[in-house]
C-alpha positions in Angstrom: -61.1 21.9 -45.8 -62.7 25.6 -44.9 -64.5 28.0 -47.0 -64.6 31.4 -47.0 -67.8 32.7 -48.9 -67.5 36.5 -49.7 -70.2 39.0 -51.6 -69.7 42.1 -52.4 -70.5 44.5 -54.9 -67.8 46.7 -56.8 -67.4 49.1 -59.3 -66.1 47.6 -62.5 -66.5 44.2 -62.9 -62.6 43.8 -65.2 -60.7 45.8 -63.1 -61.6 44.2 -60.4 -60.8 40.6 -61.9 -57.5 42.3 -62.6 -56.5 42.8 -59.1 -57.8 39.4 -57.9 -56.4 37.3 -60.6 -53.2 39.2 -60.0 -52.8 38.8 -56.4 -53.4 35.0 -56.5 -50.1 34.2 -54.6 -51.0 36.8 -52.0 -53.9 34.0 -51.4 -51.6 31.1 -51.8 -49.1 32.3 -49.1 -51.8 32.7 -46.8 -53.3 29.1 -47.3 -56.1 29.4 -50.2 -56.1 26.1 -52.1 -58.4 27.0 -54.7 -61.4 30.0 -55.7 -64.5 29.5 -57.9 -66.0 33.0 -58.8 -69.5 33.6 -59.5 -71.3 36.5 -60.7 -75.1 37.8 -60.4 -77.0 37.2 -63.7 -78.9 40.3 -63.1 -76.3 42.3 -61.4 -72.8 41.4 -63.2 -71.0 43.5 -60.7 -71.9 41.7 -58.1 -69.7 38.6 -56.7 -69.8 35.9 -55.1 -66.3 34.3 -54.3 -65.8 30.9 -52.3 -62.4 30.7 -51.5 -61.1 27.6 -50.1 -58.6 27.4 -47.4 -56.3 24.7 -45.7 -58.0 26.3 -42.0 -60.5 28.8 -40.6 -57.7 30.4 -38.7 -55.8 31.3 -42.1 -58.6 32.6 -43.9 -59.4 34.9 -40.8 -55.5 35.9 -40.6 -55.9 36.8 -44.5 -58.7 39.0 -43.6 -57.1 40.8 -41.2 -54.5 41.4 -43.1 -54.8 45.6 -43.9 -53.3 44.9 -47.3 -56.1 43.0 -48.3 -58.5 45.8 -47.7 -56.2 48.6 -48.7 -56.6 45.8 -52.5 -60.2 45.4 -52.2 -60.6 49.1 -52.1 -58.2 50.0 -55.1 -59.9 47.1 -57.5 -63.0 48.9 -56.7 -64.8 46.7 -54.0 -67.8 48.8 -52.9 -68.9 49.2 -49.4 -68.5 46.4 -46.8 -68.7 42.2 -48.3 -70.7 40.2 -46.5 -68.5 37.2 -45.3 -69.3 33.6 -44.4 -67.1 31.1 -42.5 -67.7 27.6 -43.2 -67.3 24.1 -43.0 -68.0 21.8 -46.1 -71.0 19.6 -44.9 -70.3 17.2 -48.1 -71.9 17.1 -51.5 -75.2 15.2 -52.7 -76.0 13.7 -56.1 -79.1 16.5 -56.8 
């Protein structure tokens, strides 16, 4: 499993979330197998998204799609997101 970790600021969380929820099918069709959202406790308009993918290649293709960037802009993403491609190295009990 490949992980795509994204951090970005948004103008309005509720507006952004409506776009995010609506575009789930686009993510699934591109190979996303699940997501987990986080909000900064001190800045609720700073979002961190953990997206699980079937492959790093599919995650990279998804991010290269101009339609994805257009939706991000329409959703109110501010500036450039921080993006990391990660490999799952396992879980620990604590």
